[in-house]
C-alpha positions as CSV (number, residue, x, y, z in Angstrom):
1,M,64.7,68.1,-111.8
2,Q,63.4,64.9,-110.1
3,P,59.8,63.7,-110.6
4,F,57.2,65.5,-108.5
5,N,56.2,62.1,-107.0
6,T,59.7,61.6,-105.5
7,I,60.9,62.4,-102.0
8,G,64.4,62.3,-100.7
9,E,67.9,63.1,-102.0
10,V,70.0,60.0,-101.3
11,F,67.4,57.7,-99.6
12,K,64.8,58.4,-102.3
13,L,61.3,57.1,-102.8
14,T,59.3,57.5,-106.0
15,V,55.6,56.7,-105.5
16,L,54.0,54.4,-108.1
17,G,50.5,53.3,-109.0
18,S,47.2,54.9,-108.0
19,S,44.6,54.7,-105.3
20,H,41.9,53.4,-107.6
21,G,44.1,51.4,-110.0
22,E,45.6,47.9,-109.7
23,Y,48.2,48.8,-107.1
24,V,50.2,51.4,-105.2
25,G,53.9,50.9,-104.8
26,G,57.3,52.5,-104.8
27,L,60.7,52.6,-106.3
28,L,63.1,53.0,-103.4
29,E,66.7,54.1,-104.2
30,G,69.7,54.5,-101.9
31,C,68.6,51.7,-99.5
32,P,71.5,50.1,-97.5
33,V,72.4,46.7,-98.9
34,G,72.5,43.6,-96.7
35,M,69.8,44.6,-94.3
36,K,67.3,42.0,-93.0
37,V,63.7,43.1,-93.6
38,D,61.8,42.9,-90.3
39,K,58.5,41.5,-91.6
40,E,56.9,41.8,-88.2
41,L,57.7,45.5,-87.9
42,L,56.5,46.1,-91.5
43,S,53.3,44.3,-90.8
44,K,52.6,46.3,-87.6
45,D,53.3,49.5,-89.4
46,L,50.8,48.7,-92.1
47,E,48.3,47.6,-89.6
48,R,48.5,51.0,-87.8
49,R,47.6,52.7,-91.1
50,K,44.4,50.7,-91.5
51,P,41.1,52.2,-90.6
52,G,39.6,51.5,-87.2
53,Q,36.2,52.1,-85.7
54,Y,35.9,55.6,-87.1
55,G,37.7,55.0,-90.4
56,T,36.7,54.4,-94.0
57,K,34.8,51.2,-94.8
58,R,37.3,50.5,-97.5
59,K,39.1,47.3,-96.5
60,E,42.5,46.5,-98.1
61,E,44.8,43.5,-97.5
62,D,47.9,45.8,-97.8
63,K,50.2,42.9,-98.5
64,V,53.7,44.1,-99.7
65,V,55.3,42.3,-102.6
66,F,59.0,43.1,-103.2
67,E,59.6,42.7,-106.9
68,Q,63.2,43.8,-106.9
69,G,66.0,44.3,-104.4
70,V,65.0,41.9,-101.6
71,D,65.9,38.2,-101.9
72,E,64.0,35.1,-100.8
73,E,65.5,35.3,-97.3
74,G,64.2,38.8,-96.9
75,K,67.5,40.6,-97.1
76,T,68.2,43.7,-99.2
77,V,70.5,42.8,-102.0
78,A,70.5,46.0,-104.1
79,S,70.3,49.7,-103.3
80,T,67.2,49.9,-105.5
81,I,64.1,48.2,-104.3
82,R,60.7,48.0,-106.1
83,F,57.6,47.0,-104.2
84,I,53.8,47.0,-104.8
85,V,50.7,46.7,-102.7
86,R,47.7,45.5,-104.7
87,N,44.3,47.3,-104.4
88,T,41.6,44.8,-103.7
89,D,38.6,46.9,-102.6
90,V,38.2,49.6,-105.3
91,R,34.9,51.3,-106.0
92,K,35.3,53.9,-108.7
93,E,31.5,54.2,-109.0
94,D,31.4,56.2,-105.7
95,Y,32.9,59.1,-107.7
96,D,30.5,59.0,-110.7
97,K,27.8,60.9,-108.9
98,F,29.8,64.1,-108.9
99,K,32.0,63.5,-112.0
100,D,31.2,66.9,-113.6
101,Y,30.9,68.9,-110.3
102,F,33.5,70.2,-107.9
103,R,33.2,69.5,-104.1
104,P,34.0,72.5,-101.9
105,S,37.5,72.7,-100.4
106,H,38.5,69.6,-102.4
107,V,41.1,69.2,-105.2
108,D,38.3,68.8,-107.8
109,Y,38.3,72.4,-109.1
110,V,42.1,73.1,-108.9
111,Y,42.9,69.7,-110.6
112,Y,40.4,70.6,-113.3
113,E,42.1,73.9,-113.9
114,K,45.5,72.3,-113.8
115,Y,44.9,69.3,-116.0
116,G,41.8,70.4,-118.0
117,E,39.8,67.3,-117.3
118,D,38.0,65.9,-114.3
119,I,39.6,62.4,-114.3
120,L,39.7,60.2,-111.3
121,R,43.3,59.1,-112.0
122,Y,44.5,62.7,-111.6
123,K,42.7,63.1,-108.3
124,D,44.1,59.8,-107.1
125,E,47.3,61.7,-106.4
126,A,45.5,63.6,-103.6
127,S,44.4,60.3,-102.0
128,A,45.9,59.4,-98.6
129,R,46.4,55.9,-100.0
130,M,49.2,57.3,-102.1
131,F,51.2,57.6,-98.8
132,L,51.1,53.8,-98.1
133,P,54.4,53.5,-100.0
134,C,55.9,56.0,-97.5
135,V,54.8,53.7,-94.7
136,V,56.7,50.8,-96.3
137,A,59.8,52.9,-97.1
138,G,59.8,54.4,-93.7
139,S,59.5,51.0,-92.1
140,L,62.7,50.0,-93.9
141,A,64.3,53.2,-92.8
142,K,63.4,52.5,-89.1
143,M,65.0,49.1,-89.5
144,F,68.3,50.6,-90.5
145,L,68.2,53.5,-88.0
146,K,67.6,51.0,-85.2
147,K,71.2,49.9,-85.3
148,Y,72.2,53.4,-84.3
149,G,69.8,53.5,-81.4
150,Y,67.1,55.7,-83.0
151,Q,63.6,55.4,-81.5
152,I,60.9,57.2,-83.4
153,R,57.3,57.4,-82.2
154,A,54.3,59.5,-83.5
155,E,51.0,59.6,-81.6
156,V,47.7,61.5,-81.7
157,E,48.0,64.6,-79.6
158,T,44.6,66.1,-80.0
159,I,41.2,65.3,-81.7
160,G,39.2,68.4,-82.2
161,K,39.5,70.5,-79.0
162,Y,40.2,67.5,-76.8
163,Q,43.6,66.1,-75.6
164,Y,44.3,62.5,-76.6
165,P,44.5,60.2,-74.7
166,Q,43.7,62.3,-71.5
167,E,40.1,63.0,-72.7
168,R,39.3,59.7,-74.4
169,D,35.7,59.6,-73.0
170,E,34.9,63.1,-74.3
171,I,36.5,62.2,-77.7
172,A,34.4,59.0,-77.9
173,R,31.2,60.9,-77.2
174,E,32.2,63.6,-79.8
175,L,32.9,61.0,-82.5
176,E,29.6,59.1,-81.8
177,N,27.7,62.4,-82.1
178,L,29.4,63.2,-85.4
179,K,28.7,59.8,-87.1
180,G,26.7,60.3,-90.3
181,T,26.8,64.1,-90.1
182,D,30.4,65.5,-89.8
183,T,34.1,65.0,-89.5
184,V,36.9,66.3,-87.2
185,G,40.6,67.1,-87.4
186,G,43.4,66.9,-84.9
187,K,47.2,67.1,-84.3
188,V,50.0,64.5,-84.2
189,S,53.1,64.7,-82.1
190,C,56.4,63.0,-83.1
191,R,59.5,62.3,-81.0
192,I,62.8,61.1,-82.5
193,Q,65.1,59.9,-79.7
194,H,68.9,59.4,-79.8
195,P,69.5,61.1,-83.2
196,H,73.0,61.8,-84.4
197,I,74.5,65.2,-83.7
198,S,75.2,67.5,-86.7
199,L,72.6,66.2,-89.2
200,G,71.2,68.8,-91.6
201,E,72.7,70.7,-94.4
202,P,72.7,74.6,-94.6
203,I,71.2,76.5,-96.3
204,F,68.1,74.8,-97.8
205,Y,68.4,71.2,-96.4
206,K,68.1,72.0,-92.7
207,T,66.6,69.3,-90.7
208,Q,63.4,71.1,-89.8
209,A,63.0,72.2,-93.5
210,M,63.3,68.6,-94.7
211,L,60.8,67.4,-92.0
212,A,58.4,70.2,-92.8
213,K,58.4,69.5,-96.5
214,A,57.7,65.8,-95.9
215,M,55.0,66.4,-93.3
216,M,53.2,69.2,-95.2
217,S,53.0,66.8,-98.2
218,I,50.6,64.6,-96.3
219,P,47.0,65.1,-97.4
220,S,45.1,67.4,-94.9
221,A,48.3,68.6,-93.2
222,V,47.8,72.3,-92.3
223,S,50.5,73.1,-89.7
224,F,54.1,72.1,-88.7
225,E,55.6,73.1,-85.4
226,M,59.2,72.4,-84.2
227,G,59.7,72.0,-80.5
228,D,57.5,74.4,-78.5
229,G,56.3,75.8,-81.8
230,I,54.1,78.8,-81.9
231,K,54.4,79.2,-78.1
232,R,58.0,80.4,-78.7
233,T,56.7,83.5,-80.4
234,E,55.1,84.7,-77.2
235,R,58.3,84.5,-75.0
236,R,61.2,86.7,-74.4
237,G,64.7,85.5,-75.3
238,N,65.8,84.6,-71.8
239,Q,62.6,82.5,-71.4
240,D,63.2,80.6,-74.7
241,I,66.9,79.9,-74.5
242,D,67.9,76.2,-73.8
243,Q,70.5,76.9,-71.1
244,W,73.6,74.6,-70.6
245,T,73.7,72.4,-67.5
246,G,77.4,71.8,-67.7
247,K,76.9,68.1,-68.1
248,K,77.4,65.6,-70.9
249,T,75.5,62.4,-71.5
250,N,76.2,60.0,-74.3
251,N,78.5,62.6,-75.9
252,V,75.7,65.1,-75.9
253,L,76.0,68.5,-74.1
254,E,72.9,68.7,-71.9
255,T,70.5,71.6,-71.7
256,S,68.0,72.3,-69.0
257,T,65.1,72.6,-71.6
258,N,64.5,71.5,-75.1
259,H,62.3,74.4,-76.4
260,C,64.0,74.2,-79.8
261,G,63.0,70.5,-80.4
262,G,66.5,69.2,-80.8
263,I,67.6,71.5,-83.6
264,N,69.9,74.6,-83.6
265,G,70.3,76.5,-86.9
266,G,68.9,73.6,-88.8
267,I,71.4,71.1,-87.4
268,T,70.5,68.4,-84.9
269,N,72.1,68.9,-81.5
270,G,71.7,65.4,-80.1
271,N,68.6,66.1,-78.0
272,D,65.2,64.5,-78.9
273,I,63.7,65.9,-82.0
274,V,60.2,66.9,-81.3
275,F,57.6,68.3,-83.7
276,Y,53.8,68.5,-84.3
277,V,51.7,68.2,-87.4
278,G,48.1,69.5,-87.6
279,F,45.4,68.1,-89.8
280,H,42.2,69.7,-91.0
281,P,38.9,67.6,-91.0
282,V,38.1,65.5,-94.0
283,Y,35.9,67.6,-96.3
284,T,33.9,64.7,-97.8
285,L,31.1,65.0,-95.3
286,P,28.6,62.2,-94.9
287,A,25.8,64.7,-95.5
288,T,24.2,66.8,-98.2
289,M,26.7,69.2,-99.9
290,K,26.5,71.9,-102.5
291,L,28.6,71.2,-105.5
292,I,29.4,73.5,-108.5
293,N,30.3,72.8,-112.1
294,K,32.5,74.8,-114.5
295,D,29.5,76.8,-115.6
296,C,28.7,77.9,-112.0
297,G,25.7,75.5,-111.8
298,I,25.0,74.5,-108.2
299,K,23.9,71.0,-107.4
300,T,22.9,69.7,-104.0
301,I,23.6,66.0,-103.4
302,K,24.3,63.6,-100.6
303,I,27.9,62.4,-100.9
304,E,28.2,58.6,-101.0
305,G,31.5,57.0,-100.4
306,R,33.9,55.5,-97.8
307,H,35.7,58.2,-95.8
308,D,37.2,58.7,-92.3
309,L,35.3,60.4,-89.5
310,A,38.6,61.3,-87.7
311,H,41.4,60.5,-90.1
312,V,44.0,61.9,-87.7
313,L,43.8,58.5,-86.0
314,R,45.5,57.0,-89.0
315,C,48.1,59.7,-89.5
316,P,50.7,58.9,-86.8
317,I,52.3,56.0,-88.7
318,I,52.6,58.2,-91.8
319,V,54.2,61.0,-89.8
320,E,56.5,58.5,-88.0
321,N,57.7,56.7,-91.1
322,L,58.1,59.8,-93.2
323,S,60.3,61.2,-90.4
324,A,62.4,58.0,-90.4
325,M,62.9,58.5,-94.2
326,V,64.0,62.1,-93.7
327,M,66.4,61.1,-90.9
328,L,68.0,58.3,-92.9
329,D,68.3,60.6,-95.9
330,L,70.1,63.3,-93.8
331,L,72.3,60.6,-92.3
332,L,73.3,59.4,-95.7
333,M,73.9,63.0,-96.8
334,N,76.2,63.7,-93.9
335,N,79.8,63.1,-95.0
336,K,80.7,62.1,-91.4
337,Y,78.7,58.9,-91.8
338,K,79.4,57.0,-95.0
339,I,77.1,54.0,-94.8
340,D,76.5,52.1,-98.0
341,T,75.9,48.7,-96.5
342,Y,74.3,47.2,-93.4
343,E,76.6,45.0,-91.4
344,Q,74.8,42.6,-89.2
């Protein structure tokens, strides 16, 4: 059994460090050798993860240091790469106020029951910052997939009940009204264009199963929908079938619709892969909350800390890069495509 902080089968990332420790980082295995690291793409991806106007006030430099596997010229020289990102703006004291109490709907209580102690280093594993290494690994995956024509893009679909970006003015008013009192969730869409046909391994390594596992590992993720998702349960069969057009484009048999989201029976069919991930609101509210201790004592306090008002705004790059990791992993698994090195 592989460690619980590892994702992937061939292209494999083990997350290292902690959110409130010296660094977060990763041990990446199965990376193609000879690939030039696109520092500009990596920098842009990390920038997309940083908090904006409605994000946490925690400010980190997020500078990646490759300790192993990448040479001075920025080329991958080994299949195993180790990297770290140092934490420079840590405030552990924010958590001292409720050290012996459990916040509602948080990991505090279940982690206490699991580990027997209320220790911040345990709860660090539930921090969204622990997914920064996935942004780095996913950025490397996108660099490799680019040679095959892959285009992967995740974007905010909704914030609360509003469509994004069609209702940006309404969203702005909503977020301004929530400042200092509440938080809001939302949904992210992701589209993977020009994927290989036949990726995915029956029975338990189907493409949507691998994507769902990765996406539902993200903190606050509550739903995963492939293609038209839940809408497909409301249709009849003849409404939901993706009918053939009788044409072929780029070696892909065309269909008139893509209700399935590019996957049949867990195997990619060459059409765009489309899915959606829903996120619940952050539960660390910037307001007075009722906390409870192990003896059922209730304590009402105002939570102090640095948290996102609408954290879904920072989720697209995590969804995007995790999906890149999954697609490269499936590609490397597929016997049809044996790719151990990157030829320029």
